[in-house]
Backbone as ProteinMPNN parsed JSONL, in Angstrom:
{"seq_chain_A": "AHTTDTLSYLWKESNPVQMASNLSIPNMILEDFSTETCNVKTTTGEYSCLSLGLTLRRASSPYVLTEYVPYSMIVIISWAPFWLKQKDTLARIGITLVTLFMASAKAADINESLPNVAYTKAIDVWTGWCVMFIFTAFVVCVVINWLGENEKESTLVKADAVARWKNASLTLKIDYVARLAFPLMFILFNIVYWSIY", "coords_chain_A": {"N_chain_A": [[18.098, 31.384, 34.509], [15.064, 33.085, 34.275], [12.3, 34.068, 36.244], [8.711, 34.516, 35.824], [8.3, 36.95, 36.945], [10.382, 38.589, 36.218], [10.787, 38.082, 33.497], [8.718, 37.551, 30.756], [7.302, 35.665, 28.226], [5.518, 36.311, 25.22], [3.278, 35.666, 22.512], [3.09, 37.332, 19.35], [0.236, 39.273, 18.443], [-0.83, 39.401, 15.787], [-0.009, 37.421, 13.037], [1.963, 35.552, 14.278], [3.964, 33.683, 13.68], [6.542, 33.511, 11.408], [7.71, 32.137, 8.451], [10.472, 31.095, 6.515], [10.46, 31.09, 2.97], [11.876, 29.097, 1.708], [12.059, 27.099, 3.544], [11.541, 23.811, 4.395], [10.369, 20.432, 4.908], [11.449, 17.363, 3.718], [9.16, 15.639, 1.619], [6.955, 16.407, 3.103], [4.14, 18.463, 3.978], [3.243, 21.548, 5.287], [0.402, 21.913, 7.064], [-1.007, 23.374, 9.054], [-0.615, 25.503, 11.963], [-0.328, 26.031, 15.51], [-0.304, 28.276, 18.265], [0.636, 28.828, 21.65], [0.845, 29.853, 25.096], [2.825, 28.507, 27.721], [3.256, 28.473, 30.621], [5.383, 27.356, 33.253], [5.318, 25.922, 36.409], [7.485, 25.544, 39.079], [9.333, 24.411, 41.983], [11.066, 26.446, 42.417], [9.934, 28.666, 41.326], [7.772, 30.369, 38.899], [7.987, 29.924, 35.438], [8.229, 31.381, 32.235], [7.109, 30.271, 29.054], [6.869, 29.421, 25.554], [4.811, 27.742, 23.182], [4.712, 25.901, 20.183], [2.738, 24.322, 17.882], [2.829, 22.12, 15.172], [1.098, 21.064, 12.31], [1.507, 18.559, 10.121], [1.38, 17.14, 6.831], [1.894, 14.214, 5.027], [3.389, 14.175, 1.872], [2.058, 12.455, -0.723], [2.548, 11.874, -3.393], [5.251, 11.119, -4.3], [5.412, 8.518, -3.278], [3.308, 7.215, -4.491], [4.111, 6.977, -7.154], [6.54, 5.576, -6.916], [6.145, 3.372, -5.291], [3.389, 2.382, -5.043], [2.303, 2.21, -7.711], [4.242, 0.508, -9.085], [3.921, -1.812, -7.462], [1.224, -2.434, -7.945], [1.426, -3.117, -10.629], [3.004, -5.415, -10.456], [1.251, -7.117, -9.096], [-0.804, -7.331, -10.995], [0.566, -8.581, -13.079], [0.882, -11.049, -11.891], [-1.505, -12.273, -12.385], [-1.443, -13.182, -14.955], [-0.932, -15.991, -15.478], [-3.494, -17.153, -15.381], [-4.516, -16.817, -17.852], [-2.947, -18.24, -19.492], [-2.312, -21.333, -21.269], [-3.271, -24.382, -19.721], [-1.533, -26.492, -19.854], [0.944, -25.372, -19.834], [2.487, -25.53, -17.392], [4.922, -24.975, -16.092], [5.478, -22.317, -16.87], [3.212, -21.05, -15.819], [3.393, -21.453, -12.997], [5.935, -20.479, -12.628], [5.753, -17.714, -13.313], [4.077, -16.734, -11.265], [5.653, -17.334, -9.028], [7.963, -15.768, -9.514], [6.857, -13.18, -9.471], [6.0, -13.173, -6.828], [8.461, -13.305, -5.453], [9.55, -10.88, -6.374], [7.74, -9.017, -5.258], [8.13, -9.494, -2.537], [10.829, -8.763, -2.258], [10.647, -6.061, -2.941], [9.047, -5.14, -0.847], [10.813, -5.513, 1.285], [12.793, -3.645, 0.568], [11.325, -1.28, 0.791], [10.693, -1.259, 3.541], [13.254, -1.05, 4.549], [13.97, 1.513, 3.858], [12.381, 3.116, 5.399], [11.726, 4.461, 8.704], [12.011, 2.409, 11.673], [9.134, 1.597, 13.373], [6.679, 1.207, 15.999], [4.172, 0.556, 15.17], [1.676, -0.332, 12.683], [2.206, 0.699, 9.434], [0.686, 2.51, 6.696], [1.768, 1.736, 4.244], [2.695, -0.761, 4.927], [0.344, -2.207, 5.2], [-0.517, -2.099, 2.55], [1.61, -3.459, 1.138], [1.495, -5.926, 2.404], [-1.099, -6.912, 1.737], [-0.877, -6.965, -1.053], [1.159, -8.878, -1.433], [-0.231, -11.012, -0.381], [-2.304, -11.288, -2.293], [-0.777, -12.073, -4.517], [0.403, -14.415, -3.551], [-1.895, -15.946, -3.205], [-2.677, -16.219, -5.881], [-0.561, -17.811, -6.734], [-1.069, -20.14, -5.195], [-3.527, -20.891, -6.3], [-2.689, -21.532, -8.901], [-1.062, -23.752, -8.339], [-2.965, -25.515, -7.257], [-4.625, -25.857, -9.48], [-2.816, -27.155, -11.166], [-2.411, -29.463, -9.68], [-4.993, -30.571, -9.618], [-5.438, -30.885, -12.272], [-6.0, -33.019, -14.943], [-4.694, -32.968, -17.23], [-6.571, -32.029, -19.063], [-8.182, -31.48, -22.194], [-7.902, -28.396, -23.922], [-10.478, -25.951, -24.19], [-12.412, -26.38, -27.038], [-14.305, -24.862, -28.093], [-14.001, -22.191, -29.344], [-15.301, -20.106, -30.65], [-17.695, -20.17, -29.416], [-20.307, -19.017, -27.201], [-20.007, -17.506, -23.893], [-21.478, -18.94, -21.975], [-21.777, -21.488, -23.091], [-19.081, -22.251, -23.228], [-18.522, -22.33, -20.514], [-20.201, -24.404, -19.595], [-19.123, -26.645, -20.909], [-16.58, -26.768, -19.924], [-13.788, -28.062, -18.037], [-13.186, -28.765, -14.513], [-10.793, -27.509, -13.732], [-10.462, -25.596, -15.742], [-12.712, -24.069, -15.221], [-11.99, -23.015, -12.746], [-9.883, -21.381, -13.592], [-11.367, -19.583, -15.224], [-12.993, -18.358, -13.274], [-11.014, -17.227, -11.65], [-9.885, -15.374, -13.402], [-11.74, -13.347, -13.385], [-12.359, -12.936, -10.656], [-9.965, -12.238, -9.239], [-9.084, -9.631, -10.304], [-11.417, -8.143, -9.601], [-11.461, -8.401, -6.779], [-9.062, -7.107, -6.187], [-9.598, -4.516, -7.076], [-11.686, -3.878, -5.316], [-10.25, -4.012, -2.897], [-8.514, -1.822, -3.344], [-10.356, 0.309, -3.373], [-11.279, 0.257, -0.709], [-8.823, 0.565, 0.654], [-7.801, 3.102, -0.277], [-9.834, 4.75, 0.595], [-9.541, 4.65, 3.314], [-6.84, 5.281, 3.873]], "CA_chain_A": [[16.694, 31.37, 34.158], [14.299, 34.175, 34.88], [10.896, 33.754, 36.523], [7.77, 35.413, 35.13], [8.376, 38.29, 37.554], [11.381, 39.385, 35.502], [10.745, 37.831, 32.044], [7.499, 36.866, 30.326], [7.216, 35.528, 26.776], [4.178, 36.424, 24.645], [3.196, 35.607, 21.057], [2.522, 38.523, 18.72], [-1.19, 39.13, 18.173], [-1.062, 39.073, 14.38], [1.07, 36.733, 12.335], [2.991, 35.268, 15.283], [5.026, 32.824, 13.166], [6.944, 33.765, 10.031], [8.583, 31.066, 7.968], [11.175, 31.365, 5.268], [9.806, 30.386, 1.861], [12.661, 27.932, 1.325], [12.072, 26.166, 4.665], [10.634, 22.685, 4.157], [10.777, 19.093, 5.314], [11.222, 16.517, 2.538], [7.936, 14.831, 1.511], [5.95, 16.854, 4.075], [3.488, 19.731, 3.679], [2.736, 22.183, 6.496], [-1.032, 22.153, 6.948], [-1.473, 24.38, 10.005], [0.168, 25.59, 13.187], [-1.028, 26.656, 16.635], [0.6, 28.863, 19.252], [0.079, 29.032, 22.989], [1.815, 30.034, 26.171], [2.837, 27.312, 28.568], [4.035, 28.775, 31.819], [5.703, 26.166, 34.035], [5.541, 26.204, 37.829], [8.367, 24.61, 39.772], [9.551, 24.812, 43.381], [11.859, 27.682, 42.437], [9.152, 29.763, 40.779], [7.033, 30.159, 37.65], [8.805, 30.317, 34.289], [7.457, 31.618, 31.02], [7.529, 29.544, 27.859], [5.971, 29.451, 24.406], [4.65, 26.435, 22.533], [4.295, 25.945, 18.785], [2.314, 23.014, 17.369], [2.787, 22.059, 13.714], [0.339, 19.979, 11.704], [2.133, 18.224, 8.855], [0.766, 16.078, 6.04], [2.891, 13.584, 4.165], [3.137, 14.283, 0.432], [1.945, 11.065, -1.159], [2.864, 11.662, -4.808], [6.44, 10.303, -4.572], [5.161, 7.127, -2.931], [2.393, 6.629, -5.484], [4.869, 6.634, -8.36], [7.66, 4.67, -6.676], [5.767, 2.192, -4.517], [2.056, 1.857, -5.306], [2.136, 1.833, -9.126], [4.974, -0.733, -9.383], [3.297, -2.946, -6.775], [0.01, -2.788, -8.692], [1.842, -3.789, -11.857], [3.449, -6.768, -10.093], [0.043, -7.896, -8.794], [-1.504, -7.592, -12.26], [1.356, -9.594, -13.796], [0.658, -12.358, -11.265], [-2.751, -12.865, -12.912], [-1.208, -13.67, -16.318], [-1.073, -17.443, -15.638], [-4.881, -17.574, -15.566], [-4.806, -16.678, -19.275], [-2.088, -19.169, -20.229], [-2.834, -22.7, -21.378], [-2.995, -25.123, -18.503], [-0.42, -27.418, -20.033], [2.162, -24.6, -19.599], [2.585, -25.511, -15.936], [6.156, -24.319, -15.669], [5.302, -20.877, -17.061], [2.183, -20.578, -14.89], [3.92, -21.409, -11.632], [7.113, -19.614, -12.662], [5.35, -16.304, -13.29], [3.594, -16.366, -9.93], [6.791, -17.357, -8.098], [8.81, -14.602, -9.77], [6.172, -11.99, -8.948], [6.024, -13.265, -5.364], [9.8, -12.911, -5.027], [9.696, -9.448, -6.644], [6.956, -8.274, -4.275], [8.792, -9.631, -1.24], [12.041, -7.943, -2.292], [10.235, -4.651, -2.921], [8.6, -4.856, 0.521], [12.017, -5.386, 2.103], [13.401, -2.361, 0.224], [10.503, -0.213, 1.361], [10.882, -1.253, 4.996], [14.618, -0.622, 4.826], [14.087, 2.957, 3.656], [11.534, 3.82, 6.362], [12.154, 4.235, 10.093], [11.326, 1.355, 12.422], [8.132, 2.117, 14.309], [5.987, 0.14, 16.726], [2.808, 0.422, 14.675], [1.564, -0.711, 11.275], [2.107, 1.842, 8.536], [-0.207, 2.294, 5.553], [2.503, 0.99, 3.217], [2.754, -2.148, 5.393], [-0.944, -2.806, 4.833], [-0.501, -2.242, 1.085], [2.522, -4.526, 0.717], [0.983, -7.199, 2.928], [-2.231, -7.38, 0.926], [-0.41, -7.283, -2.406], [1.84, -10.175, -1.349], [-1.284, -12.011, -0.184], [-2.944, -11.513, -3.595], [0.147, -12.824, -5.373], [0.524, -15.758, -2.991], [-3.146, -16.64, -3.517], [-2.595, -16.603, -7.297], [0.362, -18.946, -6.779], [-1.773, -21.309, -4.664], [-4.524, -21.294, -7.299], [-1.962, -22.216, -9.988], [-0.637, -25.065, -7.85], [-4.171, -26.344, -7.143], [-5.028, -26.209, -10.845], [-1.86, -28.156, -11.632], [-2.654, -30.692, -8.921], [-6.278, -31.132, -10.039], [-5.486, -31.077, -13.73], [-5.761, -34.332, -15.539], [-4.293, -32.581, -18.583], [-7.754, -31.997, -19.92], [-7.986, -30.729, -23.419], [-8.37, -27.015, -23.873], [-11.798, -25.788, -24.775], [-12.377, -26.243, -28.496], [-15.394, -23.967, -28.473], [-13.407, -20.858, -29.35], [-16.288, -19.126, -31.09], [-18.936, -20.332, -28.658], [-20.541, -17.976, -26.207], [-19.42, -17.767, -22.576], [-22.268, -19.953, -21.272], [-21.422, -22.796, -23.663], [-17.719, -22.579, -22.784], [-18.586, -22.668, -19.079], [-20.828, -25.727, -19.436], [-18.248, -27.69, -21.43], [-15.239, -26.656, -19.342], [-13.43, -28.94, -16.918], [-13.103, -28.066, -13.228], [-9.623, -26.627, -13.705], [-10.75, -24.441, -16.603], [-13.676, -23.226, -14.501], [-11.222, -22.268, -11.746], [-9.219, -20.318, -14.347], [-12.368, -18.583, -15.612], [-13.391, -17.6, -12.076], [-9.851, -16.447, -11.21], [-9.71, -14.25, -14.325], [-12.668, -12.299, -12.989], [-12.367, -12.704, -9.206], [-8.759, -11.547, -8.764], [-9.161, -8.181, -10.547], [-12.486, -7.531, -8.819], [-11.036, -8.306, -5.381], [-8.019, -6.083, -6.091], [-10.288, -3.227, -7.194], [-12.373, -3.673, -4.037], [-9.211, -3.687, -1.915], [-8.069, -0.451, -3.597], [-11.407, 1.233, -2.925], [-11.24, 0.298, 0.75], [-7.52, 1.096, 1.093], [-7.653, 4.535, -0.53], [-10.804, 5.503, 1.391], [-9.05, 4.693, 4.691], [-5.545, 5.946, 3.958]], "C_chain_A": [[15.974, 32.449, 34.942], [12.861, 33.727, 35.105], [10.025, 34.746, 35.783], [7.757, 36.808, 35.748], [9.34, 39.182, 36.78], [11.324, 39.223, 33.983], [9.487, 37.047, 31.703], [7.444, 36.869, 28.801], [5.757, 35.607, 26.331], [4.285, 36.301, 23.129], [2.661, 36.935, 20.547], [1.055, 38.253, 18.409], [-1.45, 38.707, 16.731], [0.196, 38.46, 13.778], [2.231, 36.377, 13.281], [4.166, 34.436, 14.768], [5.292, 33.192, 11.716], [7.921, 32.655, 9.64], [9.225, 31.489, 6.66], [10.539, 30.538, 4.156], [10.576, 29.134, 1.445], [12.758, 26.894, 2.447], [11.066, 25.041, 4.399], [11.227, 21.411, 4.733], [10.496, 18.194, 4.112], [9.962, 15.655, 2.678], [6.877, 15.196, 2.539], [5.406, 18.217, 3.646], [2.943, 20.278, 4.988], [1.274, 22.535, 6.287], [-1.462, 23.345, 7.803], [-0.482, 24.449, 11.154], [-0.679, 26.273, 14.261], [0.005, 27.159, 17.627], [-0.119, 28.983, 20.584], [1.212, 29.274, 23.975], [1.708, 28.841, 27.108], [3.704, 27.569, 29.799], [4.177, 27.534, 32.686], [5.988, 26.587, 35.469], [6.428, 25.108, 38.416], [8.533, 25.093, 41.217], [10.344, 26.104, 43.475], [11.113, 28.866, 41.845], [8.412, 29.368, 39.51], [7.855, 30.732, 36.504], [7.932, 30.393, 33.044], [8.005, 30.767, 29.876], [6.465, 29.678, 26.777], [5.95, 28.076, 23.759], [4.135, 26.652, 21.115], [3.955, 24.531, 18.345], [2.195, 23.065, 15.856], [1.961, 20.858, 13.271], [0.909, 19.75, 10.31], [1.364, 17.113, 8.154], [1.833, 15.532, 5.111], [2.469, 13.753, 2.703], [3.157, 12.872, -0.149], [2.401, 10.825, -2.594], [4.162, 10.895, -5.056], [6.207, 8.822, -4.295], [4.238, 6.455, -3.943], [3.183, 6.156, -6.698], [5.955, 5.598, -8.117], [7.287, 3.392, -5.949], [4.444, 1.588, -4.988], [1.866, 1.406, -6.753], [2.944, 0.579, -9.47], [4.376, -1.967, -8.7], [2.032, -3.396, -7.5], [0.36, -3.54, -9.966], [2.291, -5.226, -11.57], [2.242, -7.655, -9.813], [-0.682, -8.269, -10.079], [-0.761, -8.639, -13.081], [1.114, -10.979, -13.21], [-0.633, -13.021, -11.726], [-2.557, -13.454, -14.301], [-1.355, -15.182, -16.453], [-2.509, -17.922, -15.846], [-5.304, -17.502, -17.03], [-3.929, -17.588, -20.125], [-2.754, -20.534, -20.319], [-2.407, -23.49, -20.158], [-1.845, -26.105, -18.65], [0.924, -26.718, -19.844], [2.381, -24.426, -18.093], [3.803, -24.747, -15.458], [6.03, -22.799, -15.783], [4.301, -20.318, -16.053], [2.738, -20.434, -13.47], [5.141, -20.49, -11.575], [6.763, -18.141, -12.572], [4.894, -15.902, -11.893], [4.718, -16.39, -8.904], [7.692, -16.136, -8.274], [8.149, -13.339, -9.233], [6.137, -12.003, -7.425], [7.383, -12.847, -4.819], [10.023, -11.408, -5.237], [8.957, -8.619, -5.602], [7.605, -8.337, -2.9], [10.057, -8.777, -1.181], [11.702, -6.458, -2.233], [9.761, -4.256, -1.527], [9.792, -4.682, 1.45], [12.72, -4.06, 1.832], [12.635, -1.195, 0.844], [10.729, -0.128, 2.867], [12.277, -0.797, 5.391], [14.749, 0.892, 4.739], [13.253, 3.771, 4.65], [12.019, 3.548, 7.782], [11.359, 3.093, 10.734], [10.382, 1.997, 13.429], [7.37, 0.945, 14.912], [4.548, -0.049, 16.264], [2.834, 0.062, 13.192], [1.362, 0.534, 10.429], [1.172, 1.491, 7.378], [0.488, 1.475, 4.469], [2.646, -0.472, 3.614], [1.465, -2.891, 5.035], [-0.969, -3.077, 3.327], [0.366, -3.429, 0.657], [2.035, -5.888, 1.204], [-0.146, -7.757, 2.092], [-1.801, -7.739, -0.49], [0.311, -8.631, -2.422], [0.811, -11.282, -1.158], [-2.025, -12.31, -1.491], [-2.063, -12.374, -4.492], [0.29, -14.254, -4.871], [-0.732, -16.579, -3.281], [-3.172, -17.073, -4.982], [-1.664, -17.802, -7.467], [-0.332, -20.225, -6.304], [-2.81, -21.809, -5.662], [-3.842, -22.024, -8.456], [-1.516, -23.609, -9.564], [-1.833, -26.004, -7.748], [-4.641, -26.774, -8.527], [-4.106, -27.285, -11.399], [-2.119, -29.504, -10.952], [-3.948, -31.381, -9.367], [-6.279, -31.547, -11.508], [-5.144, -32.483, -14.164], [-5.319, -34.127, -16.983], [-5.48, -32.645, -19.542], [-7.45, -31.201, -21.167], [-8.538, -29.321, -23.231], [-9.73, -26.941, -24.569], [-11.684, -25.571, -26.28], [-13.467, -25.304, -28.991], [-14.914, -22.52, -28.441], [-14.456, -19.806, -29.691], [-17.59, -19.216, -30.3], [-19.077, -19.21, -27.642], [-20.032, -18.434, -24.835], [-20.161, -18.867, -21.834], [-21.91, -21.347, -21.779], [-20.017, -23.202, -23.241], [-17.714, -22.995, -21.316], [-19.143, -24.076, -18.871], [-19.898, -26.859, -19.867], [-16.859, -27.703, -20.8], [-15.038, -27.658, -18.215], [-13.356, -28.094, -15.646], [-11.931, -27.088, -13.218], [-9.809, -25.407, -14.605], [-11.749, -23.508, -15.938], [-12.97, -22.405, -13.424], [-10.477, -21.117, -12.427], [-10.19, -19.209, -14.72], [-12.768, -17.714, -14.422], [-12.244, -16.703, -11.625], [-9.626, -15.23, -12.096], [-10.588, -13.071, -13.939], [-12.523, -11.939, -11.513], [-11.15, -11.909, -8.74], [-8.791, -10.05, -9.075], [-10.257, -7.496, -9.728], [-12.1, -7.385, -7.344], [-9.961, -7.235, -5.209], [-8.618, -4.689, -6.21], [-11.009, -2.899, -5.885], [-11.372, -3.303, -2.948], [-8.735, -2.253, -2.091], [-9.094, 0.576, -3.14], [-11.363, 1.376, -1.407], [-9.952, 0.957, 1.233], [-7.458, 2.608, 0.922], [-8.709, 5.358, 0.196], [-10.355, 5.604, 2.853], [-7.77, 5.511, 4.797], [-5.44, 7.105, 2.984]], "O_chain_A": [[16.251, 32.683, 36.119], [12.272, 33.074, 34.243], [10.523, 35.701, 35.187], [7.255, 37.75, 35.135], [9.138, 40.393, 36.696], [11.757, 40.113, 33.251], [9.222, 36.0, 32.293], [7.527, 37.919, 28.164], [4.871, 35.046, 26.975], [5.253, 36.767, 22.528], [1.872, 37.592, 21.225], [0.68, 37.111, 18.141], [-2.202, 37.765, 16.481], [1.31, 38.935, 13.997], [3.351, 36.852, 13.096], [5.249, 34.474, 15.351], [4.379, 33.187, 10.891], [8.823, 32.293, 10.395], [8.61, 32.147, 5.82], [10.126, 29.401, 4.387], [9.989, 28.207, 0.888], [13.476, 25.904, 2.303], [9.878, 25.298, 4.202], [12.424, 21.327, 5.008], [9.407, 18.26, 3.542], [9.732, 15.029, 3.712], [5.991, 14.39, 2.825], [6.112, 19.018, 3.034], [2.259, 19.566, 5.722], [0.943, 23.357, 5.433], [-2.192, 24.219, 7.336], [0.376, 23.58, 11.307], [-1.626, 26.998, 13.954], [1.058, 26.548, 17.808], [-1.328, 29.209, 20.636], [2.37, 28.945, 23.72], [0.642, 28.246, 27.266], [4.752, 26.95, 29.979], [3.234, 26.758, 32.843], [6.791, 27.487, 35.719], [6.157, 23.916, 38.268], [7.924, 26.088, 41.611], [10.302, 26.786, 44.499], [11.633, 29.982, 41.867], [8.418, 28.208, 39.098], [8.351, 31.857, 36.572], [7.029, 29.583, 32.836], [9.215, 30.574, 29.753], [5.312, 30.006, 27.055], [6.939, 27.344, 23.784], [3.247, 27.469, 20.877], [4.797, 23.637, 18.426], [1.536, 23.951, 15.313], [2.116, 19.76, 13.806], [0.817, 20.61, 9.434], [0.769, 16.252, 8.802], [2.581, 16.286, 4.487], [1.317, 13.498, 2.351], [4.171, 12.179, -0.067], [2.621, 9.677, -2.978], [4.185, 10.067, -5.966], [6.745, 7.967, -4.998], [4.375, 5.263, -4.219], [2.949, 5.061, -7.21], [6.267, 4.815, -9.015], [8.042, 2.42, -5.987], [4.389, 0.399, -5.3], [1.322, 0.329, -6.995], [2.401, -0.337, -10.087], [4.331, -3.044, -9.294], [1.793, -4.593, -7.654], [-0.326, -4.49, -10.341], [1.999, -6.14, -12.341], [2.206, -8.81, -10.238], [-1.126, -9.407, -10.232], [-1.387, -9.493, -13.709], [1.137, -11.974, -13.935], [-0.835, -14.21, -11.484], [-3.436, -14.169, -14.782], [-1.871, -15.635, -17.475], [-2.723, -18.986, -16.426], [-6.333, -18.062, -17.408], [-4.135, -17.701, -21.333], [-3.651, -20.851, -19.537], [-1.315, -23.291, -19.626], [-1.245, -26.504, -17.652], [1.947, -27.389, -19.707], [2.451, -23.303, -17.593], [3.716, -23.957, -14.518], [6.439, -22.077, -14.873], [4.512, -19.24, -15.497], [2.56, -19.397, -12.831], [5.352, -19.799, -10.578], [7.406, -17.394, -11.834], [5.282, -14.847, -11.392], [4.741, -15.555, -7.999], [8.131, -15.539, -7.291], [8.812, -12.514, -8.605], [6.234, -10.948, -6.798], [7.456, -12.115, -3.832], [10.611, -10.74, -4.386], [9.491, -7.623, -5.113], [7.627, -7.341, -2.178], [10.326, -8.136, -0.165], [12.384, -5.687, -1.558], [10.046, -3.149, -1.072], [9.786, -3.799, 2.308], [13.196, -3.414, 2.766], [13.23, -0.247, 1.356], [10.935, 0.961, 3.405], [12.459, -0.217, 6.462], [15.545, 1.491, 5.462], [13.407, 4.99, 4.731], [12.649, 2.522, 8.039], [10.204, 2.845, 10.39], [10.788, 2.835, 14.234], [7.414, -0.17, 14.394], [3.782, -0.756, 16.919], [3.872, 0.14, 12.536], [0.455, 1.327, 10.681], [0.903, 0.318, 7.118], [-0.134, 0.614, 3.846], [2.713, -1.341, 2.745], [1.495, -4.05, 4.621], [-1.388, -4.147, 2.886], [-0.084, -4.297, -0.092], [2.151, -6.885, 0.492], [-0.155, -8.945, 1.77], [-2.3, -8.706, -1.065], [0.096, -9.437, -3.327], [0.962, -12.372, -1.711], [-2.342, -13.468, -1.766], [-2.548, -13.296, -5.149], [0.298, -15.197, -5.663], [-0.642, -17.772, -3.571], [-3.636, -18.169, -5.296], [-1.947, -18.704, -8.254], [-0.2, -21.274, -6.935], [-2.957, -23.017, -5.852], [-4.36, -23.03, -8.942], [-1.587, -24.548, -10.357], [-1.727, -27.173, -8.117], [-5.014, -27.931, -8.725], [-4.572, -28.229, -12.038], [-2.05, -30.554, -11.591], [-4.003, -32.606, -9.481], [-7.02, -32.438, -11.922], [-4.117, -33.044, -13.783], [-5.534, -34.98, -17.843], [-5.417, -33.209, -20.635], [-6.561, -30.35, -21.178], [-9.495, -29.092, -22.492], [-10.065, -27.767, -25.419], [-10.956, -24.691, -26.739], [-13.534, -24.992, -30.18], [-15.364, -21.725, -27.616], [-14.489, -18.735, -29.084], [-18.494, -18.406, -30.508], [-18.107, -18.547, -27.276], [-19.675, -19.597, -24.647], [-19.534, -19.656, -21.128], [-21.758, -22.278, -20.989], [-19.779, -24.369, -22.93], [-16.984, -23.906, -20.926], [-18.617, -24.846, -18.067], [-19.893, -27.923, -19.246], [-16.047, -28.571, -21.119], [-15.984, -28.049, -17.531], [-13.451, -26.867, -15.696], [-12.069, -25.96, -12.745], [-9.364, -24.311, -14.267], [-11.647, -22.289, -16.074], [-13.305, -21.24, -13.208], [-10.441, -20.005, -11.901], [-9.88, -18.029, -14.555], [-12.871, -16.493, -14.539], [-12.467, -15.549, -11.259], [-9.224, -14.173, -11.61], [-10.21, -11.919, -14.149], [-12.559, -10.76, -11.159], [-11.29, -10.997, -7.926], [-8.542, -9.253, -8.171], [-10.052, -6.394, -9.217], [-12.383, -6.356, -6.73], [-9.945, -6.532, -4.199], [-8.187, -3.773, -5.51], [-10.944, -1.767, -5.406], [-11.616, -2.385, -2.164], [-8.567, -1.533, -1.107], [-8.729, 1.607, -2.577], [-11.407, 2.489, -0.883], [-9.983, 1.811, 2.119], [-7.106, 3.325, 1.859], [-8.51, 6.555, 0.399], [-10.744, 6.538, 3.555], [-7.627, 6.336, 5.699], [-4.407, 7.773, 2.93]]}, "name": "protein", "num_of_chains": 1, "seq": "AHTTDTLSYLWKESNPVQMASNLSIPNMILEDFSTETCNVKTTTGEYSCLSLGLTLRRASSPYVLTEYVPYSMIVIISWAPFWLKQKDTLARIGITLVTLFMASAKAADINESLPNVAYTKAIDVWTGWCVMFIFTAFVVCVVINWLGENEKESTLVKADAVARWKNASLTLKIDYVARLAFPLMFILFNIVYWSIY"}
């Protein structure tokens, strides 16, 4: 090793870093870089060194198509029971259970393909909230089944929404609210999620 008395490294003034056009990191985009000198002093002398800082941004398009869109579809499918007849208990609970299992399996696959880190990743927040939405839909279906006295379905097919609401049983009212509340909450979650991440 040579001290700064015999060897000193310096960055070129203009265009200090050249990169090959075929040089890349998968799913990453080079945003910026910074150069500086970082001379190090030790008991044996001062040594010259150079430092290069890279600013990388993760390319999100592969994740949107392979993770976010399928998860959104699974969440939307979990709302289907709110549109089924209440007497179809097996189908209502079955759909929400299947979507819950699918979401859990997909979350496990995602975590398996990513490195283990000591912090919460954006995809962890996404999968956690999506599983929570699906689990909540499952709980609502179970509560409706538990409360249901096998009331008759609304016969006011052509009636306006206010008349259907007034004549509906408690379990039908829960279905009506869930049909609107779940999509609105998911849209709100997406607005917050995509504005943060």
